[in-house]
C-alpha positions in Angstrom: -39.3 -20.4 25.2 -35.1 -19.6 24.9 -32.3 -21.8 23.0 -29.6 -21.6 24.1 -26.9 -21.4 21.6 -24.7 -24.3 20.4 -21.3 -24.3 22.6 -18.7 -26.3 20.7 -16.3 -27.2 23.1 -14.6 -30.2 20.8 -10.8 -29.8 19.8 -11.0 -28.3 16.6 -9.9 -31.2 13.8 -7.2 -28.4 12.7 -4.7 -29.5 15.1 -4.1 -32.6 13.7 -0.5 -33.5 12.8 -0.9 -32.2 9.2 2.1 -33.7 7.8 0.4 -36.8 8.8 -2.9 -35.6 6.9 -0.7 -34.3 4.2 0.5 -38.2 3.7 -3.1 -39.4 3.6 -4.3 -37.0 1.3 -1.2 -38.3 -1.1 -2.5 -42.3 -0.3 -6.5 -41.2 -1.4 -5.8 -39.4 -4.6 -3.6 -42.7 -5.3 -6.4 -44.7 -4.3 -8.9 -42.6 -5.9 -7.4 -42.6 -9.4 -8.9 -45.8 -11.0 -12.0 -44.7 -10.2 -11.8 -41.2 -11.6 -10.9 -43.7 -15.1 -14.0 -45.0 -14.9 -16.2 -42.1 -13.8 -14.4 -39.5 -16.6 -15.1 -42.4 -18.9 -18.8 -42.1 -19.1 -20.0 -42.0 -22.6 -23.1 -40.1 -22.0 -20.4 -36.7 -20.6 -20.3 -34.3 -23.2 -16.6 -33.2 -24.8 -14.7 -31.7 -24.9 -13.8 -31.7 -21.2 -11.8 -28.9 -19.1 -10.1 -28.6 -16.3 -12.9 -27.1 -13.9 -14.6 -30.6 -15.1 -12.0 -33.1 -14.4 -11.3 -31.3 -11.3 -15.2 -31.8 -10.0 -15.3 -35.3 -10.9 -11.9 -36.0 -9.3 -13.2 -34.1 -6.2 -16.2 -36.6 -6.0 -13.7 -40.1 -6.1 -11.4 -38.3 -3.4 -14.0 -37.7 -1.9 -15.9 -41.5 -1.5 -12.4 -43.1 -0.8 -12.2 -40.8 2.6 -15.3 -41.0 3.7 -14.6 -44.8 2.9 -11.7 -44.4 5.1 -13.5 -42.8 8.3 -11.6 -39.4 7.9 -12.1 -36.2 9.2 -11.2 -33.5 6.3 -12.3 -34.1 2.5 -12.0 -32.2 -0.5 -13.7 -29.0 -2.7 -13.5 -26.7 -5.7 -11.8 -23.7 -6.3 -10.0 -22.3 -2.7 -11.1 -18.7 -1.6 -8.4 -18.0 1.7 -10.0 -16.1 4.1 -7.3 -15.2 6.3 -4.8 -14.2 3.7 -5.2 -11.4 1.4 -4.0 -13.5 -1.6 -6.5 -13.0 -4.6 -5.4 -16.5 -6.8 -8.0 -19.4 -6.6 -6.3 -23.3 -6.2 -8.4 -25.5 -8.3 -9.9 -27.5 -5.5 -8.2 -28.5 -1.8 -8.5 -30.4 1.4 -10.4 -28.8 4.5 -10.6 -30.6 7.8 -14.8 -31.2 9.1 -14.9 -28.5 12.0 -18.3 -27.9 13.6 -18.6 -24.0 14.3 -15.3 -22.8 12.9 -13.7 -22.8 9.8 -9.2 -22.4 9.4 -7.1 -21.9 6.2 -7.1 -25.6 4.0 -5.1 -28.3 4.4 -3.6 -28.0 1.2 -4.5 -26.7 -2.2 -4.0 -28.0 -5.3 -3.7 -26.8 -9.3 -4.6 -28.6 -12.1 -4.1 -29.1 -16.1 -4.1 -30.8 -18.9 -1.8 -32.4 -20.9 -0.7 -31.5 -23.5 -2.6 -27.5 -23.4 -6.0 -27.4 -24.6 -3.9 -24.7 -27.3 -0.2 -24.3 -28.6 0.0 -20.6 -26.9 0.0 -22.4 -23.7 1.8 -25.5 -24.6 4.0 -24.7 -21.7 1.3 -23.9 -18.6 1.8 -26.5 -17.1 5.3 -24.4 -15.6 5.0 -21.2 -16.7 2.3 -18.8 -18.1 1.6 -15.5 -20.0 -0.1 -14.2 -17.2 1.3 -15.8 -13.8 -1.0 -18.5 -14.4 1.2 -21.6 -14.7 1.1 -24.4 -12.5 4.4 -24.3 -11.0 4.3 -20.5 -11.7 1.4 -20.4 -8.9 2.9 -21.1 -6.4 6.2 -19.8 -6.9 4.9 -16.3 -6.8 2.2 -17.5 -3.8 -0.6 -16.3 -5.9 -1.5 -20.0 -4.6 -0.6 -21.6 -1.6 0.8 -18.7 0.3 1.6 -19.9 3.9 2.2 -23.2 3.1 4.7 -25.4 2.7 3.8 -28.2 0.5 1.1 -28.3 -2.9 -0.3 -30.4 -5.0 -0.4 -30.6 -8.8 -2.4 -32.3 -10.8 -2.2 -33.2 -14.5 -4.9 -35.0 -16.4 -3.0 -36.5 -19.7 -4.3 -36.7 -22.8 -1.4 -37.9 -24.9 2.3 -39.4 -24.3 3.2 -41.3 -21.8 4.0 -39.6 -18.6 7.8 -40.5 -19.3 7.7 -37.8 -21.9 6.0 -35.1 -20.1 8.6 -35.3 -17.4 11.5 -35.2 -20.0 9.1 -32.3 -21.1 8.5 -30.1 -18.2 12.3 -30.5 -16.9 13.6 -29.4 -20.0 10.7 -25.8 -20.1 12.7 -25.7 -16.8 16.1 -25.9 -18.3 15.2 -23.2 -20.7 13.6 -20.7 -17.9 17.0 -20.8 -16.0 18.4 -19.7 -19.3 16.7 -17.1 -19.0 14.8 -15.7 -16.0 17.1 -15.5 -13.0 13.8 -16.5 -10.8 13.4 -20.0 -12.2 16.3 -22.3 -10.9 17.6 -26.0 -11.8 17.0 -27.0 -8.6 13.4 -27.1 -9.2 13.6 -29.6 -12.0 10.9 -32.9 -11.0 13.0 -35.6 -9.2 12.5 -39.0 -10.1 8.9 -40.1 -11.5 7.4 -42.9 -10.0 4.8 -44.9 -12.2 2.3 -47.1 -10.9 -0.5 -48.4 -12.6 -3.5 -45.7 -12.5 -1.3 -43.0 -11.8 2.4 -41.0 -11.9 3.8 -39.6 -8.7 6.5 -37.1 -8.9 8.1 -34.3 -6.5 10.0 -30.7 -6.7 10.9 -27.4 -4.7 9.4 -24.4 -6.4 11.9 -21.5 -4.7 9.1 -18.4 -3.8 10.9 -15.1 -3.0 10.4 -16.4 0.7 10.9 -20.3 1.9 10.8 -23.1 -0.6 7.1 -25.0 -1.2 7.2 -28.7 -1.6 5.2 -29.5 -4.6 4.1 -32.8 -4.9 2.9 -33.7 -8.5 0.3 -36.4 -9.3 0.2 -37.2 -13.3 -3.5 -39.5 -14.4 -3.1 -41.0 -18.0 -6.8 -40.7 -19.6 -5.2 -41.7 -23.0 
């Protein structure tokens, strides 16, 4: 007996309005923050916890909220671009649930710990030693190539949100003085502090079009 191959006649979900979808993603990350803080506080979790492990738990909580809300997209770890020749692998990404097809990520995210694990990586949220800084990865198109928006998530282990906002902007100020690739206009916008997270935006100027960065900071101290 020959069984016919399944035919996907549905309209691809990836044709949905991405701007609206990204707005929904930002809302869900905020809603996930308090549950992430509860989950990561599990005393049985072996310390120390690195960026990948923090991201793993956050993804679990984000997906729980996405499923509860009935959205047709989820989050997953370690995004490898299929359609462009880029080697960077962001820490996590959001993708449409599509039967029998695939598409580029809706939006990708880089995760960082504040303060950085070692002093030689102190300013890595902005720029690293080997093109591995958080903002830097999007400026150089190592991450998010072809995407007009991206995410940066920080897990704050010490100091408060306002302190880190000032520090990050001061690091950008320092770079502007010595590297023409960095611009004053890339400083973080005003910080909006909520009960379980803070949020701000910035522009990352690349060799082509600028990228809008959404910064989510979750305080774990």
